[in-house]
C-alpha positions as CSV (number, residue, x, y, z in Angstrom):
1,M,-120.7,-96.3,-10.1
2,K,-119.1,-93.9,-7.8
3,K,-116.4,-92.2,-8.9
4,A,-112.7,-92.7,-7.4
5,P,-111.8,-90.5,-5.2
6,R,-108.6,-89.3,-7.0
7,R,-110.7,-88.7,-10.0
8,T,-113.1,-86.3,-7.9
9,A,-110.4,-84.6,-6.6
10,E,-108.7,-84.3,-10.1
11,R,-112.3,-83.0,-11.4
12,I,-112.4,-80.5,-8.5
13,L,-108.8,-78.8,-9.2
14,G,-110.1,-78.4,-12.8
15,V,-113.3,-76.7,-12.0
16,T,-111.7,-74.7,-9.0
17,L,-108.5,-73.9,-11.5
18,E,-111.0,-72.5,-14.1
19,L,-113.1,-70.6,-11.5
20,F,-110.3,-68.9,-9.8
21,N,-109.0,-68.1,-13.0
22,R,-112.2,-66.4,-14.5
23,F,-113.4,-64.5,-11.3
24,G,-110.3,-64.2,-9.3
25,E,-110.0,-66.0,-6.1
26,P,-111.2,-63.8,-3.7
27,N,-114.2,-63.9,-5.6
28,V,-115.0,-67.5,-5.4
29,S,-116.7,-69.7,-2.3
30,T,-116.3,-73.8,-1.8
31,T,-120.1,-73.1,-1.7
32,L,-119.8,-71.9,-5.8
33,I,-117.0,-75.0,-6.8
34,S,-119.4,-77.2,-4.9
35,S,-122.6,-75.9,-7.1
36,E,-120.3,-76.0,-10.5
37,L,-119.3,-79.6,-9.7
38,N,-123.1,-80.5,-8.5
39,I,-121.5,-82.2,-5.9
40,S,-122.3,-81.6,-1.8
41,P,-119.9,-79.2,0.0
42,G,-119.3,-82.1,2.5
43,N,-117.8,-83.8,-0.5
44,L,-115.5,-81.0,-1.3
45,Y,-114.6,-80.8,2.0
46,Y,-113.9,-84.6,2.3
47,H,-111.2,-83.9,-0.6
48,F,-110.1,-80.1,0.6
49,P,-111.0,-79.3,4.0
50,A,-110.4,-75.3,3.3
51,K,-109.9,-72.9,0.4
52,D,-106.4,-72.7,1.0
53,E,-105.7,-76.3,0.5
54,L,-107.1,-76.1,-2.9
55,V,-104.8,-72.8,-3.6
56,N,-102.3,-74.8,-2.3
57,A,-102.9,-77.9,-4.2
58,L,-103.2,-75.8,-7.8
59,F,-99.7,-74.0,-6.8
60,T,-98.2,-77.4,-6.2
61,R,-99.1,-78.2,-9.7
62,Y,-98.0,-75.0,-11.1
63,E,-94.7,-75.2,-9.6
64,D,-93.8,-78.8,-10.7
65,A,-94.9,-77.6,-14.2
66,L,-92.6,-74.7,-13.8
67,N,-89.3,-76.4,-12.6
68,E,-90.0,-78.8,-15.1
69,L,-89.9,-75.4,-17.8
70,L,-87.1,-73.7,-15.8
71,S,-84.6,-76.8,-16.2
72,A,-84.3,-76.2,-20.0
73,A,-82.6,-72.7,-19.3
74,P,-78.8,-74.0,-20.1
75,G,-80.9,-75.8,-23.8
76,V,-81.1,-71.8,-24.5
77,H,-78.6,-71.0,-27.1
78,D,-79.8,-68.6,-29.5
79,V,-82.5,-66.0,-30.4
80,E,-84.9,-68.6,-31.7
81,D,-84.4,-70.7,-28.2
82,A,-85.1,-67.7,-26.1
83,W,-88.5,-66.3,-27.9
84,F,-89.6,-70.2,-27.2
85,F,-88.1,-70.6,-23.9
86,M,-90.1,-67.1,-22.6
87,H,-93.3,-68.0,-24.7
88,T,-93.4,-71.3,-23.1
89,L,-93.2,-69.7,-19.5
90,F,-95.9,-67.4,-20.3
91,E,-97.9,-70.0,-21.6
92,L,-97.9,-71.7,-18.0
93,V,-98.2,-68.3,-16.2
94,W,-101.8,-67.9,-18.2
95,Q,-102.7,-71.3,-17.5
96,Y,-102.2,-70.5,-13.7
97,R,-103.0,-66.8,-14.2
98,F,-105.2,-66.6,-10.8
99,L,-102.0,-66.8,-8.8
100,Y,-100.7,-63.8,-10.6
101,R,-104.2,-61.5,-10.6
102,D,-104.4,-62.6,-7.1
103,L,-101.0,-62.8,-5.9
104,N,-100.8,-59.8,-3.0
105,D,-104.0,-61.3,-1.8
106,L,-103.1,-64.6,-1.8
107,L,-99.8,-64.0,-0.3
108,S,-101.5,-62.0,2.9
109,K,-103.8,-64.8,3.4
110,N,-101.5,-67.9,3.2
111,R,-98.2,-68.4,4.9
112,R,-97.1,-71.4,3.3
113,L,-97.6,-69.5,-0.1
114,E,-95.4,-66.9,0.9
115,A,-92.5,-69.0,1.2
116,Q,-93.3,-71.0,-2.0
117,I,-93.4,-67.7,-4.0
118,K,-90.3,-66.2,-2.4
119,D,-88.7,-70.0,-3.7
120,G,-90.2,-69.4,-7.3
121,L,-88.7,-66.1,-7.7
122,L,-85.4,-67.1,-7.1
123,H,-85.7,-70.2,-9.0
124,K,-86.9,-67.8,-11.9
125,T,-83.9,-65.7,-11.0
126,T,-81.5,-68.2,-11.4
127,A,-83.1,-69.7,-14.6
128,F,-82.9,-66.5,-16.5
129,R,-79.3,-65.6,-15.2
130,T,-78.4,-69.2,-17.0
131,V,-80.0,-68.5,-20.1
132,L,-77.8,-65.0,-20.0
133,D,-75.1,-66.9,-19.5
134,S,-75.5,-69.2,-22.4
135,L,-76.3,-66.6,-24.6
136,E,-73.2,-64.8,-23.7
137,H,-71.3,-68.1,-24.2
138,E,-72.6,-68.8,-27.5
139,G,-72.0,-65.0,-28.5
140,V,-75.8,-63.9,-29.1
141,L,-75.1,-61.9,-26.3
142,A,-72.4,-59.1,-25.0
143,I,-73.3,-58.8,-21.5
144,T,-71.2,-58.0,-18.4
145,V,-72.0,-59.5,-14.8
146,S,-73.6,-56.9,-13.7
147,E,-75.8,-56.4,-16.6
148,R,-77.0,-59.8,-16.2
149,E,-77.6,-59.6,-12.7
150,A,-80.2,-56.7,-13.3
151,T,-81.0,-58.2,-16.6
152,A,-82.3,-61.3,-15.2
153,T,-84.2,-59.4,-12.3
154,H,-86.0,-57.3,-14.7
155,M,-87.0,-60.4,-16.5
156,V,-88.3,-62.0,-13.6
157,V,-90.3,-58.5,-12.7
158,M,-91.7,-58.6,-16.1
159,L,-92.4,-62.2,-16.2
160,T,-94.4,-62.3,-12.7
161,W,-96.1,-59.1,-13.0
162,W,-97.1,-58.8,-16.8
163,L,-100.5,-60.1,-16.0
164,S,-101.4,-57.7,-13.6
165,Y,-100.5,-54.8,-16.0
166,E,-102.7,-56.3,-18.4
167,Y,-105.5,-56.6,-15.9
168,V,-105.2,-53.0,-14.8
169,R,-104.8,-51.6,-18.9
170,D,-108.0,-53.8,-19.3
171,P,-110.1,-55.1,-16.2
172,R,-113.0,-56.3,-18.4
173,H,-111.2,-58.4,-21.0
174,A,-107.5,-58.8,-20.3
175,L,-107.7,-62.1,-18.8
176,E,-110.6,-63.9,-20.6
177,P,-109.8,-66.8,-22.3
178,E,-110.3,-65.2,-26.4
179,S,-107.5,-62.3,-25.1
180,A,-104.7,-65.5,-24.3
181,Q,-102.5,-65.1,-27.5
182,A,-102.5,-61.4,-27.6
183,S,-101.5,-61.4,-23.8
184,L,-98.7,-63.9,-24.3
185,L,-97.2,-62.5,-27.2
186,R,-97.1,-59.3,-26.0
187,G,-95.6,-60.3,-22.6
188,A,-92.9,-62.4,-24.4
189,K,-91.7,-59.9,-26.3
190,H,-91.5,-57.5,-23.9
191,V,-89.3,-59.6,-21.8
192,L,-87.4,-60.6,-24.8
193,S,-87.0,-56.7,-25.7
194,L,-84.6,-56.8,-22.4
195,L,-81.7,-58.3,-24.3
196,S,-81.8,-56.2,-27.3
197,P,-79.6,-53.9,-26.0
198,F,-76.8,-56.7,-25.2
199,A,-77.7,-58.4,-28.8
200,A,-74.0,-59.1,-30.4
201,G,-73.5,-58.9,-34.4
202,E,-76.3,-60.2,-36.6
203,N,-78.0,-61.2,-33.6
204,K,-79.2,-57.7,-32.9
205,A,-81.1,-57.5,-36.4
206,H,-82.5,-61.4,-36.2
207,L,-83.8,-60.2,-32.8
208,Q,-85.6,-57.2,-34.0
209,A,-86.8,-58.7,-36.8
210,L,-88.6,-61.3,-34.5
211,L,-89.8,-58.7,-31.6
212,A,-91.3,-56.5,-35.0
213,A,-93.0,-60.1,-36.4
214,Y,-95.1,-59.9,-33.0
């Protein structure tokens, strides 16, 4: 029985994501994708006429998931909420890690992605600003407006380029599946540690204890 077009497209995207994550997008050809799927290049071309179409489709999936996660920012009310929020974001980053490892190369080749990435950075910054506002309102943080703006930007920068840092530290192993948990924990820990200077009262000890546990 012939597979439905939508099912085939789903399979193509799933395998493409695995290959991009494993080898890096620049090192994966449509021929390799076809071979991995055991389909003809023409079949792949029927669903995705160019490699950029695969990248764009995967980015759309990532963007939809990211927007859903960022919409939870107003619900961050304490240190535990902030840790869960941060760790969940890093899990999504890991799931689409090729976008982060190959970001500069992708932007140089894909104009549509360039605009979407810029929008994503703004959305992340707004979400982190909302988190900081919420924590300040709840008395978890004592932070000024200017400190909030700078910290939100620092959090976005660290989230966006954390995997590049991990990759430079250990190119052979950093982005392999067996490294996922350790990498995610380190990233979430370092972003969350940016809040430490502003933690108020007993929240500072709580935050430091949480960071020390990881």
